[in-house]
N, C-alpha and C positions, 0 to 999 in steps of 0.2 A: 475299532480305532483303526484308523488309517498308519501305515507304517512310514509312508512317504508322502509329499505333496508339492506341487509346483509352486505353490505360496499356500502359506498358513494365515489367515485373518484372525488376530486376536480381538474378540469384542463382536457380540452379535446384537448391538443395539442398530439404530438407524443408519448410522455410518457404515459400519462393517457388513449389514445385510447389503446396503446398497452398493458397496465396493464390490462384493461377491457377485452380484448380478452383474455390474458393468464390466468386471473382469472376464466372467465366463462369456458375456456377450462379444467381448474383444478377442475370443478364441483360447482364454485360457483353460486348461483342463487340470484336474487333480487339485482343484480347489477345496481347501478345509477351512471351516470356520469354526472357532471355540469360543465358549463363555463360562465363566464360573457360575452364573446363574441360569435359571431356567429359560428355554425358549418359550416366547420371545419378550417376556416380560422379566428381563434379565437382572435389573435392579439399578441400572445406571441411569443418566439422565433422561434418557430417551423414555423410560418407564413412568415418568411424573409430569414430562413436560407438556405444558398446556398447548402447544401446538400452533400458535399465532404466526401465520406466515407474511409479513410485512416485507416486501420485495425492494422497497427504494433505500439506498444507501449511497453515501457519498462516493464510496468505492465503487467504480465500473465494475471491477471483478466480483464483489460480493452481491451486487446487483444481478449480475449474470447468473452466478451461482443459484441465488433465490428464484430467479426467473425459470432456470431449466427445472429446478424443483416443482415449481408450480405445475409446469407442463407433464412431468414425469408422475408427479402424485396424482394428477387429476385423471390417469389413464389405468390407475390400479384399484382393484377391490380385493375383499377377502370375503369369498363366499357369498357374494352380492353386497357386501357392506362397503360403501365407499372409503377410501383412503384419504380424500381431501374433499373438504365443503367450500366451494367458491363464493362465500358470502359476501366478498368485498371488505374493504376497510376505509375507516376514516380516521386521520390524526385532527383532533380539534385545537384550535387557538384560543387560550384563555386570556392571551394578551395582545396587543398591536404588534409587539415585537416577533411575538411567535406568528401571527398571521403573516407578516412579512417573510418570515423564515419559510412558511409553506408555500409562497409563492415561489421561492428559490428551490425548495424541493420539487415544485411541480415541474421546474425546468431540469433538474437533475434527472428526475424520472423519464422525461422526455428524451433527453440526451441519451439515457442508457437503453432506450426502447421499451419502458413501462407506460402502458397508458394510464393517465390520471387525470383529474380535473379539480378545480376549486370549487366549494360549494359554499351557499349562503348559511347563516344558523338555522334557518328554516328548512333548508334542503338537508342539512345534517340531521335535524329531528325526524324527518320524514324517513330517513334510513335507520337511525338509531332511536327508537320510539320512547326511550326512558331518559332520553338526554334533555337536559333543560337548556332551551336554544337562547334563552337571556343570559346565561353564563358564558356564552362563547362569541368569537367574532367570525367564526367562519371554520372551515375544514378543507383537507386534502383527500379526495376519495380516490381510490384505487380499485377497480371493479374485479380485477383479477385476484387480489388477495384472498386469504381465506385461513382456513382451519386444517391442519395436517395432524391425523392419527398416527403418531409416532410408532406405536407397537405394532398397529396394523399395517403400515408400510412396511416395517422390517418383516413382517411375515410374508406380505405380498412379494417383497423383493427376493427372500429367501426361497419363496416357492419357485419363482423365475430361475434363480440360479441352479437350484436342485434339479429342474428340468432339463439343465445343461450339465447335469453331473456333480455340482457342489456337495459337499458333505459338510452338515452341520452337528455340532455335538453341545449341548448344555450341561451344566453342572461338570465341567471340565475346567479345572484350574491349571493356568500355566504357572510352573515351578521353576523353569530355567530355560535360557537361552544359550546354545552353543556357538561361540565364534571361533575360527581357526584361521590363521593368516588374514586376518582382518575382514573375514566374510562370515556371513551367518551360514550354518551348517544344520542345525537342528533345533525343534523346540521341544523341551521336556514338559511333560503335563502330569496331572494326577491320574490319568487312565494311559500313560505310556508315551513313548518317545516318537516324534515325527520327524524323519529326515527332510530337510529343505533348504533351499537357497535364497528363499525368499520369505520374510515376515511383512505382514501389514499390521501395524498397530494402531487399532481404532477402538482402545480402552478408556477414552476419556479421562475420567478423574483418576483411573489407575495407570494412565499413560506414563507419568513419569517412573512408577515402580517398573513397569514391563521394561521401558528403555534401559533402566540400570541394569536389567539381568543381560542385556547385550554390550553393558558399557557404551551405550550408543546415544543417551538423550539426557542433557541437563534440564532439570524441570523448568519448562518457560511457562508452565500454565498453573494458575491456583485455583483450586475449587472455591467458589463463593457460595454461602447461603443467599438464596433469593426467595422472598416471599410470595405466597399465591394462597388464597381463600376462597370459600365457596360460602355465598348466603343461603339462608333458608329460601323456601319457596317465594316469589316475588307476586303479591296479590295482583289479580288481573292479568298476569303473563300466562297466556294460553298456549303452548308452544305446538307448533306442527310438527318439530322434529326434535330428537333426544338432544341433538348437537346445538344447532343455532338457526334461527330464523333471522337474527340481527346481524348487521356487519361488525366486525371485530373494531373495537375502539382503543385510541392510543391517546392518552392525556399527558402529553410531554413536559406541559408546564409544572406538573406534579409527579412525573417519573413514574407514570402509571399505565396500565393498560385493562382493557375490559372484555369479554367474551360471554355470550348467553350458552347457558348449559340446561337446555330444557326450560324448567320452571325456575330455575337459579340464574344467577349470574358468578362467574368466576373473576376475581380481581388480582391482578399481579401487580407488585410495587418494587420500586428500586430505591423508593424515598425513605432508606434506613441505612443506618450505619454499616460500613463494610464488616462481614463476617466471615473472615477466611478460615478454611480448614485444611490442616496438612493433608496432603495425600497419604503420608504414613500412617494417619489416624482413622483412615476410612477403612473399615472391615470389609470382608468378603460377604457373599449373599447371605449366609447363615449366620453371621455374626449377631443379629439382634432380632427384635421381633418385627422391625419394619425394614424396608428397603435400605441398602446402605447409602442410599443417594438422598435420603430424607432425615433431617434433622427436626428437632421438636419446634414446633410453632411458638414464636415470641411475640405475645400478644401487644405487649407495650410497644413494640417497633410499627406495630399495625394501626396504632389509635389515631395518628395524623392522616394517614391514608384512608381509613374508614370514614373520618369526618368528610375529608374532601369526597370521597365517592358519593356520600348521601348529597352532598352539595350539587354535585354535577349531575347526579341521577335522583331527583327527589322521591321517587318510587322506592329506592332503597332503604328509606326512613322507616319502613314498614317490615324491614326484614332485620335478621341478626346475622353475626357470623356463626355459620353451622360448624364450619372444621377449618383449619388451615396447615399448611407445611411450610416449612423452610426447606425448599428444594437445592441441591447442590448442581452448578453449572459452572464450566471451566472458563476462566479469563485469564488472557495474556496480557504482558506489558502495553500493547498497542491495541489491543481488543480484536486482533485478527486470528483467524485459525492457523493451525501449524500443519503444513503438508511438506512431504520431500523424503528424500532419503539421508538417512545418517551418513555424516562423513567417518564416523570411527567405526561402524561396521557395515560394510557394504552388503546390499540386499536387506536392510532393516529399514523399512518405509513407514512413515507414520501419517495418519488423518486424525489430529486430535484438536480438541477445542473447536468441534464444530457443532453448531447448534442445529435443530430439526430444520429450521429455514434453508440453510445451505447444504443439508446433508447429501441431497442426490447429486448437487452439482459438485460439491467437494470429492463425491465417491467417482464421478465420472472424470473429474481431473485428476485423482491419483491413479486411476486406471490407466487413462491414456498416457500419463506419464510413466508408469511402469512398462507400458506395452511399447510407445513409440520413442521415449526417450525424452518428449516434451509434450506438453498438454495443449489444445487447441485454444483455452484462455489463458491470458499473462497470468503467472502464478507468483509475481513479484511481491503482492500484499499479502500471500498468505505462506510463502516460502519459510519455512524453519531457519534457514540460513541467512535471514534478513538482518539478524541481531548481530551487534558486536558483542565481544566478550564480556564488557562490564554489565551488558544487558541480560546477561546469564545469570548474575548474582543472585543469591536468593533474596537479599535486602531490596534490590531494584526491582525484582519479579513481584514482591509481595506488595511494595510501594505503588507501582504503576498499575499492577491489575486491580487493586483496590480502586485505584483513580479510574480506571475503565470502568468499573462497575458505578461509581458515583455518575459518571460522563454519559451513560448508554443513552439518554435520552435530552442530553444538553444542546443547546445551539452552538456548534463548534465552527468558529472561522477557519478557513483554509491555512491561515499562518498562525494560529493560536499555539502558542508554545504550552509544553508541559510545566507545571508550576514547580513539582518536586519529584526527584531529588535534583536541586541545582544551587551553585554551578557544579557540574561533573567534569567537563572536559573544556580547558580553556588552552588558547594559544600562548606562547611566550609574550605575546603582544598585548595579552589582557590588562596588564596593570596601566599600560598606558592608554589603551581605551577606555577605561573607567575614567582617567583622569580628562580625558577628551571628551566625556559626557556620552558615551556610546548607548544607545539604546539597543539591547541585546535579545535576540530571538534565539531559538534552540533547533538544532537539526542533528539529529544522530547523538545527542549528549553534548554536541559543542556550543559554546556560547559564541553566538555570530552577530557581529554589529549590523544592525539594520540601517542605522543612520548615525551621525555624530552632533550632539548639541552644540560644540564648540564651532561648528559651520554655521551656526545661525545668522552670522552676519553675512553670509553669501546672500542671504535673503534681499538685502538691499541692492545686489546686484542683478538677481536674477529674478524675472516675473515668472512665479510658478503658479498654475490653476489648482484650485482648490479640488478634493475629491469629494463624492458624497459618503455616507455614513459608513456604509458596508465596505466598500473598496478602500475608504479612508482610514479604516482600522488597523493598528499596527503600521501607520503611515505618518509621515511628516513633510510639509513642503520642503523641508531640508533635503528630501530624498531627489526632488527635482533639481535643486540647486548642485548637489554633488554629482549628478548626472551631468550637467552643462558643464560645469567646472573641469570634469574629468576629459571633456571633449577639448576645452581650450586650454588646458594646463596640465597637469600631471597629479595623478592620485595614487595612494597606497591602498590596496585591497588585501584583506586579511584571507588567505585561501589556506590556511591551515586545515580546516575541515574535509579537504579533499581527500580521499582514500587514496594511499599512495604504496605501491609495491616495487621491490626489485625482482628482477628475473635473471638469474646467473647460471653459469655451468656450460660445458662444452656442448650441450643439446639444446641451449637457450633458444637460438634463433629459430631451428626446426620445429620446437615446440610452440613458440609464439606464431610462427607462420601457418601452423595447423589450425589456430585456435581463431585467427582473425583474417579479415577479408582483404586488407590492403597489403601491397608490398612491402615487408619489412626488411628485405635483404638490401638495405641501404647503408652507404658508408657511416663510419663511425661520426658521430656529431649530428646525425640526421633526427628529425623529430616528425613521427607520422600520425596523424589521426585516421583511426581505423575502428571497425565494428566486429563484436563478437556475436554469432549468431547461435540460435539452437538448431537442432537438426532439421526443422521445419522452415527454415530460413527467417525466423523472427529475429528482430533486433533484441539480442539479450544484453546489450551493454555498448556503449560509444567509449572510447578509451584513446588515450594519447600514448605513444611509446618511444621514449628517447633513448637512442642508442648510445651509450656512453663509452662501451669497450666492445671488442670482438664478442665477449661473451657476457656482457653487463648491460642490461635494459633498465630503465625506470618507467614505471608505468603510473598513469594517472587514471583511477578508476572510478565507478560509482557507488561501491558499498562492499559489505561483507560477501555479498553473494558472489560476485567477482572473484574474489580471493578462493572461494570454495571450490566455484566453476573451475579455475586452473589447478586447485590441488587434486580435482577429481581427475583431470587427463594428465597429470605429471606420468612421466615414462617409469617403468620400474626398475632401469638401470641405474637410478640416481644421478643421471647426467644433468638434472635441472634443479635448481632450487628456487622456491617462491617464499620471498619474506615481507611480511606486512611492514612498512616503515612508516605508518601514519603518525603513531605516537611520538617517535623519536626525531621526526622531521617536522618542519615548519616551512610555510611558504606565503611569500607576500607578492602580489601582483603589482608591478609598477608598470602603469600605463598612461598614457596622453601624449601630446606633442612634445612636451620638453622631458620625456622619459629618457632618451640617449643622453641629453645634456646633463641631467642629474646622475644616472649610473655611472657614466663615464667620469664625471668629477671625483669619484670615489674609488675607482677600478684602474689599475696601471695596465689592464687589457685593452687592445683595440677593440671597440665596440661599433666600429662605423659599419655601415650597410656592407661594404664590400668584405670586411673581414668577418662579420657575424650577420649572416643573411636570415631572412624569414624562414621558420620552422627548422631552425637549426639550434644545438645543445652545445654549450662548453662549460667546463670548469673555469670560475675565474675567481677574483678575489675583489669582496666590496669592504673596503677597508681592511680591518683585520679578518673578516669572516670569509671563509671559503665557501664558496655557493655553486651549485648547479644551476646554470641559466639557460632557460628554455625560451628562445624567442617565439612566444606565440601569444596569442590575446583573444580571451574570450568576450572582450568588450569592443572590439573593432578598432583600437588604436595602437600605436607604435608602443614597444615594451617587453618586458619580460616577466616571467614567473621565476622567482629567486627562491631557491631551495636551499636551506641550510639545517644544520643540527640544531635540535630545540635548545640546546644550552647556549647557542651562541644568537637565538632569534631575537631576542632583547636588544641585543647590541646592533643586529642588522637594521632593526626598526628604527632604533634612535639616531644611526648614522643616516639613513635616508630621510628622516623627517627633517632633522636639522639642516642638511644639505640643500634639501628641497624648499625650504621655507622661501627662500630668496626668488624661487622659481613660481611661487603660487601655490605649492603643493598642499593638497588636502588629504586627509583619509578619508575613503568613501566607503559606505555600507553596501549590503546585498540589495538594498532597495534600488539604489543606483544600477548595480550591477545586473540586475535582472532587464532593467528597460534598455540598458546599453546593449545587452546581448540579442535582445527582440529586433532592435532597429538593424542589427546585423544579420538576423535570420537564423542564429546559431541555436540548434535543438538541445533541449534538456532531457537526456533519457528519464523514463517514468512518467514525465507529463507530457512529452510531444510525441514520443513512441515508446513502443515496448514489444514484447515478443510477438503480439499481433499484428505487427507491420513489418513489411521488408524495405531494405534499404531504399529501395527505388520509390515506392511509395511515400518514404520519408524526405526524399529529396537529397538522398546521401548516397545516390549512385557512385559519385566522384570516389569514394572509398573503398570500392569494391574493384578486385583486378582478378576476374575468373581465370586468367590465363596464367597467372602465376604458379598453378599447382593446386592441389587437393587443400581443402580446408572445410571445417565442420559447417555444414548447411550450404554446401557449394551446390550440390546436385540439385536439392530442393529450390534452390535461388534461382539458377538457371531455369527450371520449370516455371517458377513465379514470373519470370522477366518475359518469357514466352507468352504466358497467359495475360499479360498486361495488368496494370494496375486495377484494385478493387475501389481504391479511393486515394486521394493525395492529401497530404499535409500543405495547407495554404494559407497564406498571408492575407489577412483581412484588415482595412481600415474601417473603422466605423465612421459613419457620415457625420455624427455629433461627435466633436472632438472631447466634449465634457463627460462623455459615458464611458468609464472604464470598468470592464468586466473582469473576473477573476480567475475563469477556468472552470470548465463543466456546465458552461449554459450551452443550450440546444441552438442550432442555426437553422433558419427555414428557406425555403424557396417556393414560391408559388403557394405559400400557406400550409406547406407539408414539412415535418422536419426531416432533414438531410443529413445532418452531422453535428459535431459538437467542438466546443473551443477547448483546446489544451492549456496553452497559456497564454497570458494577455498582460499587458502594461500600458502606460501612457509612454510615449515616445518625445520626451522633452527637446530633442534636438530637432525632430520634423514638426513638433506641434500637433501631434495626431495621437489618436487612440488606437493600439496596434491589438490584435487577437489572432493567433495562430488556431486554425481549425481543421479537422477532418471533413472532406467533401468528396462527393463523387467526382469521377474524372471530369464529367461534362461541366461541372459547375466551378472547377478548379483554374479555369483559364482566366488569364489577367482580364478585368473589367467587368466580370459577372457581378450581379447584383444578388445579395441575399439579405436576411435578417437576424439578428443575434437577439435572443429573448434575454432579459435580464429583469429580474424579479417582476415577472408576468407582463413585462412591456416590450414590445419588438423594437429594434433599432436598426436602420438601413447599414449596409455594410458593403464594403466593396473589394473583389479580390485583386490584390496589387502584386506587381512584380518585386522580386527580392534580390539583394538586400535593399532595404529602405533608404539605408544611410551608406554613403561612399561606396556605390556600387563598384567601382572601379579598382577598390581595395588599396588605394594610393596610401593611404594614412599608416596602414599598418607595415607596408612593405618599404616605406620610405627611409 
């Protein structure tokens, strides 16, 4: 047993073994991998996973992780036995609605670089001979999907890692983790102590227990039982392979999947009740007669899926269920994996809740993260720090993980909110919004009005075009009326869900300068739009910074990851404090041509353009309410963001609402907000740009001041600027104003896919459909013609100059 290591990987399943291979490939030496079970069938989810690899996912990150896995697994074997069988996949549609969704998924696959095609029922049956073509409307075919042998991949990866010096120890239980001064120092095991400053936990369903040893990880994953059964031999099925000659099959209308296994068929089902298991109740490898990741099969839960299996594949009527399992897999509140370094114990890294499909990609990501400080693929969808504190509560994790299980194969609309538990977070304005007939969607637990029923009367004033069914879901024509009224009058927008923080202390300016691209050494009362980059010059977040005093800054952020990132970079001398003020602070956006007239009526302070200019901040009073007023606008109109303490928020809303009614004031929702901001070309982090893009590519070079001094990512950014853009974020106007896309659609030029849509909306002020998209530089010039594919049909679009509305910025600055 080793006495020291550069990194100890806990867990020798497919994730841990892949991580060891990638770490050693990046130059790490003295890598030690431990598992409580025998190598390599160690008893976790890898040991029983059926190994179906379907790459296509609404998340670009998850698709790219899976695509890398296919590439990596395809080159592996163990003693001549392949680790991956590229048999292809078909997702069948048993309803017209599912067929329509498969057309959308075909577009998503194309956007994310995965080859796919739509098949007729007959073509589906040709590739999956047991399939009854009369029961389906068609299917989506991905030729590069297939079957990964999880245990075999683990061993193949381990052999490569061993070839570079990594050591693997099975039947070695981790019993403790030593942390001193906030950093990992050692791992205690049943076979001795290993000194190390880096731990990578790939323990899967045991991950919460390992993390707790380091005081590092609140359990955000829930092991859930998932049913899988094998049939008796299928009459007439003469297999050429012990694995599969048929494509793998997904029957999403019944939450099922199928794979051939020699003369038999394997059937997986999510069409059963949620059956969570507490991590504390999962024993070690020797705790029972079977592997700890296997629960007893519950035949009563499989009755419905079995009947549907025999309807879809009539040949199965001649078979019986030979055996079955309830295998444990980890689910999280949003269905994503958990990667990153703990904030409580530095050096404690994790790659948990990762399925076989994404294992190699996740391993590469975490290895790059540990080595270079930033991965090459945007990690935001899997970053363990993406959750707020309430999302870490056991009741929330259980409720949302159970829902994630139920929704695995559902048709999920991009705007579909979670159903339970709600409501969780409400602004002080919530009671008034309900009275005004607000239709709420949800974001990060916040109830956010999408539109207001009280504005129905506006439809008599404004002509609003209809939307087709998909784009029109979670939409009302009131959205368009609110949009136009905000341009002509004044509107109140609830901005309480914006993540907000205070940065204070004598070192605050120096600290923020180091983390941001723009010049923040500006006079008190200044507001600055700036970017935080990772070490590879990727856009980690875009934020606003208001300097309220010499050593006091208020920040508008994008989420919990920004708070964690700042906390990670705090100086050790205590000269800087970062405080999340989101819960105790509310914000209302007051925007529109009459905004100044409205706020001035309620405030004794001088709000003239001369006294209170654009991108300035001041403390003022609105009636009895002290507010921090920022003269900024995300919708492109005159006005302010008004911040108040939550206890006075309702009073602030009521004062503004009553005083604004004679001016034609309306409350406006996020639907109008999104269209207004796209008409102005304002980017949304996470949708329009991520760490995979640099500021110049995203059209945000104005927020970068390289000459101000050093900041995180500066050297990499200078190299990127010299190399030139790889692609550009471009504004498109669709030729047909009646076509409104949603985001994620592929963009074509000369018949070939060249990019994808990020954000889209109808621009009611300009009467055109807007889409922002990433395009090659040669196609990003104004006037270039492209096509956007939407549900299988291609629609012409033209690259436009931006901003589309008020390009001289007169309305905001007036």
